[in-house]
N, C-alpha and C positions, 0 to 999 in steps of 0.2 A: 243801504249800500254796504255797510259792514257785514250784514248777514249774507248778501249776495257774494261778496268776496270769500266769506267763509265756506259757502257752498261750492264755489269754484275750486277752492283749495282742496276740499274733501274729495271732489270728483277727480281732480288731478292725482291725489294720493292713491285713490282706489285704482285708477288706471295704471299707475306705476307699479302697484302691488300685484296686478293680475298675473304676470308671468310667475312670480314667486308662489302665488296661491295655486296656480296650475301645477307647479312642480311638486307641491306637498299634498295635492289632492290624492287620496288613496286610490290605488289601481283597482280595477274591477276584479272580483274574486275569480280564481282560475276555474275552468270548466272541469269538473271531476270525471275521470274515467275509472270505473270500478272493475278491477281485475278479480274475478271470482275463479279461483284455481286451486288445485291441490299443491300447496306449498309445504306440506308435510305428508308423511305416509309413503306408500310404495313408489309413487312417481314424483317425489319431491324434487329430484334433479331436473325432471322435465318442466315442472312448474317454475323453478327458479330460472331456467333457461328462457322461458317465456317472459318472465319479469324483466330480465336483462335486456332482451330485445325490445320490449315495449318502452322501457326507460329510455333507451337510445333513440327510438323513433320519436318519442315525446320531446326529448331534448332538441332534436333537429327542428321540429315545428316551432318550439318556443324560441330557439335561437334566431329565427327569422321574424319574430314578433308574435307568434301564436296564431290563433284562428281569427279570420277577418269577419267582423260584425259591424253593422251600421253605427252602433254606439261606441265603437272602438275595439281594437284588438284585445283578445283575451288569451292568456296562457292556458295550457292543458296541465292537469295534475293527475298522475296515476296513483290510485289508492288500492292497496292490497286487501283482499278478503280470502282467507284460507278455507277452502271447501274440504280439505283433506281427501279430495277425490271421491267424496261420498255425496249421494243425491240429497239427503236431508240437510247435510251441512251446507251444500250449495244453495238450497232453497232458503235456508236461514240467512246466508250471506247476501242473497239477492234482496231479501226484505230489509236487511240492515243498510245495504247500499242505497236502496230507494228512499228509506227513511232519512238517510244522510244527504240526500239531494242529488245522487247520481242518476242520470238519465241514459247513459251509455255504458252498457255492460259488456265486458270482454271476457271470453271463456272459450275453451276448446279441447282440453286434454282428456276428454271422455265423451263419447257420443251419447252414452246413457244419461250423463249429467246434462248435456246440451238438450236432449229431447225433453227432459223434465223442466228445464228452464224455459224452453220455448212454450210448453203448455202453460206454465205459471205466468209467463209474460203475456200470452194471449188473453188469459183471464183477467189479469191485472189491468191491462190496457183497455179492455172493454168496461171494466168496473170503475176505473179511475182515469178517465180521458184527460184530466188535467195533469196527471203525473205519468204519462206514458213513458216507456223505456224501449230502447233498441238493444238487441243482442248481436254483437259482432263476433263471429266465430272464426278462429284462426287455425283450428286443428281437428275438430270433430268431423270425421269424414264418412259417417254412415250415409249412404246415398239417399235414404228415406227423408233426410232433413231438408233436401231441396226437391223432393219428389212428392210422395203422398202427404208428408207432414210439413210441407213448405208453409212459411208464414211471412206476412208483410213485415213483421217486426224482427225477422232473423236474416242475417246476411253471412254467407260463408266465403272466406277468402282462401281456403285450401282446396285443392282438387279433391273431389270425393273418391271413395275407395274404388269404384268401378273405373274411373278415369286413371287412377294410379295403376290399377291392375292392367288396363289396356296398354299403358306405357311399358310396363314390365314384359307383357306378352309380345310386344313388338320386338323385343330383344330375344326372348325365349324362342320365338317362332323361328329365328335363324340359328339357334343353338342346337345343332343336330347331334351333339354329343349327349344331350339329355334325352333319355328314353323312358325314364320313370321318375316320378316326383312324390314327395311326401308333403301333404297339406297339413299345416300346423298353426293353431291360432288360439287366441284368448276367447273364453266362453262368455261373450256378451255380444250385444248387437253388432258392434263394429267387426269383431273377430269372426263372427258367424257370416257376416256379409262378405268379408274378404274370401273365405273359403268357398262360399256359394258362387261368387263371381269367378274364382279361379277354376272351379269345375266347369262352369259354363264356357268360359273363354278358351280353356284347354280343348273342349269339345269342338270349338269352332276353328281355333288357330292351329292346334296340334293334336288332332284325334289319334295320332300314332303313339302318343305318350301315355304310359300306364300310370294310374294313380295307385301307389302301393301303400299309402297310409293317409288317413283323414281323421285328425284328432283335435279336440278342443280341450283346454285346461283352465282351471280357475284363474281369474284375473288378479295379477300381482300378489299371489299368495304362495306360489311355489318357490322354495328356497334351494331345492336340489333337483336339477333337470337331468341328472345322470340316468334315471330310468327311461325317460323319454329319448335321450340320446341313444340308449341301447336299442330301443325299438326302431329308431331311424336307421341305425347301423344294420340291424337284422333284416330290415326291409330291402337293403341294397339299393336304396334310392340314389339316383344321380343328382338330385337337387331337392331342396326344401323350399317351399313357398310359404311365407309367413308375413302377417301384418303386425307381429309382436313389437312392442316398444318398451323402453325403460328397462328395468331389471329383468322383465320377462324375455327380452331379446338378449341382453348381455349375458345372463346366466345360461341361456340356451346355447349360444355360440361357444361359450367357455366349455360347457359339458360336451358339446359335439367335438370341439377341438381335442379335449382330453380323451374322448372315446376313439379318436382317430378317423373321424368322418372326413372324407376327401372330396365330397361332392360340393355342389354350389348352393348358396343361399340367395334366393330371389326375395328381397325384402322391401318393406315400405320405409324402414327407418334404420337400416344398417350403416348409415353414413356418419353416425355420431353417437353421443351419449354413452360412451364406453365400449361400443361394439368393436370398432377397429382395433383398439388396444387389447380387447379381450381375446379376439381370435388371432391377432398377430400375423406372423408369416403364413400361417395356414390359410389366411383369407385372400392372399394375393391372387388375383385372377379368378376368385371364386365367390366373393361377396358382391352382389349387385344390389343397388338401391335406387329408388325413384324419389325425386324431389322437385320442388318448384324452382330451385336454384342450387348450385354447388360452388364452393369456393374456387375450384379450378376451372370455372368457365373461361374460355379462351378469349377474353376481351380486356382491354386496358381499363374500361370503366368498372368492370366487375372486380378486377384486381385492386383498384383504388378503394372501392367500397369495402372489400374484405380487410384490407390493411387498416382502414379507418376503424373498423370494428375491433380489430386486434389492439389498436392503440387505446381504445376506450376500455377494453377488457383484456389486459395483457396476460392474465393467469391462464395457462393452457387448459385448466379444468373448466374454464368459462367459454370454451371455444365451440359455440353452437349458434350460428347466426341464421335467422329465418328471414329471407327476403319478403315473404308474404306478410309478415307482421309489420314490417316497415311500410309496405304498400297499404295495409289496412289503416294505419294511422294517417298516412298521407291521404287516402281516400276519404276518411272521415273529416279531416280538416278541409279538404276541397269541397265536400258536400255541405258542411256548415257555412263556408264562405259563399257557395252558390245559393243556398237557401236564404242567406242573410239573416239567419235566425237559429236559435237553439230549440225551437219547436220540433219535437221528435218526428211528427208526421211529415213536416216540411223537409227535414233533413233526410228522412227515409226516401221520400220522392226524389230528392236530388241525388242520393246515393245510388238509386236504381240505374242511372245513366252516367255514372262517374267513370272516367278513365284516368289512370295515373301511370307515371313512369318514374323510375329512379335508377340511376347508374346503369342504364342500358337495359333494364328489365322493366316490364310493365304489364298491365292487364286492364280489363274493363268488366264492370258488373253487368250481368245479364238480367234484365228487368223481369223476365217471365218467371224466374225461380230464385233469384238472388244468389246464383252461383257465379263466383268470380271466374273469368276466363283468362288464362295465362299460359305461358309455355310450361312444359314439363321436360325434365332431363333425367336420363338414366346414367348412372356411373358405376364403375367397377373399382374395387379396392386394389391399390397398388402401392409400391414403395415410394416414399418421397424422393424426388430427384429424378425419377424416371420420366420420360417424355409425357407431358400433360399433367404431371403431379408436382406442381411448384410448392403447394402447401400441404402439410400433413394435418391430421385431426387430433386435437387435444394433446399435442406433444408426443404422439405415439410413434412417429416415424413412418406412419402409413396414411395415405390420403385416398381420395376418390377421383378417378380419372373419368371425364365425361366421354361416354361412348355413343350417346344418342340424344338429340334435341328434337322435341316435338313442338310445333307452333301451336298457338291457341286454337287455331282451326282444326289441327290434327288431334288435339287433346279433347276437344269439345264432344259432349255426348248429349243426346236428347233428354228432355225432362217430361215427367208426367204431372208436374205441378199444376194445380188449378188455383192460382193466387186469388185470395179474397182481400180486397183493398178497402180501407175505411172510407 
């Protein structure tokens, strides 16, 4: 009898202690997301802007409990790997990330690096099926990545270069003041594809426009663009079309301003990272940029989204928010929840049909080539405070006014991808 009573007491004590034991039970380890990006070198400012955006996106997911899994919610953890913008360093970072347990790789600020990572991941996933990884691409826009070189293990969340060029051309088509253009770009796969598509689309949309210059330059190596600006001036071009980014864009527009160039810049990335401040008053009404979203989108949801970002990052130098990076993390979280697993193949299959929305902006993944379909907007640089320019860029006093919005259906382009699935 005494032993029976002792057993009952032990059982009651264990039952009473269960809530306390549940509280002290260690939480499941966070799901690591490996950011493989140039965080030093010529495009370090672009890499750090990516990091800030992804941190904010991860914080949002974690604030609501993390990703949903049958065994319980798990937080996300962003881990930095500096590729220095170089292919070999990126491949070394990929190996380190895999060895450290990351199965989701985030990268984008170089199409050449992305192409190398896609090839490496294809080989790794075939060789090590128990350690498969996904590549989530937020900025590498060479069209080949979702066409001839498409991969089941690669998903792109930015509009590719041909889509961006078509959006710019929808504005240039109506710009009858432009009679001649100078094509200018970085000499690697992305820059080459931008100029190639510019020539093609000009021939279709504006065959009356004369191409007075067509030039490529070394990527992120030029410190003085004055000689190039002199060529542009000598050509008497009415506009420059360029996919340049980071210092290659900022230094170009500075040199053009100093040379007295009064034409327009049709750009992929002229809306931030120093470009508006660099060109200043000379850019008002003359710098045009295409993006997936702009801070001066005329909706209350968009305004609230941008104000929230500025509260998180109040330093004007940090003012470069990417909606597509927010949607990337939201889509990954949704796909993990839908798959109910961290198995990479299952998450990839779920991601193929994922649609997400945030602050009035949204998009969906196209399964046939893993190209995210979303709106595109074209904006023109103007003074803060003028109609449509509530917010400036990086404290410069200049912002980007939305002049055209393309729906996902209008921005969509066909793909030549022949996807091979596991």
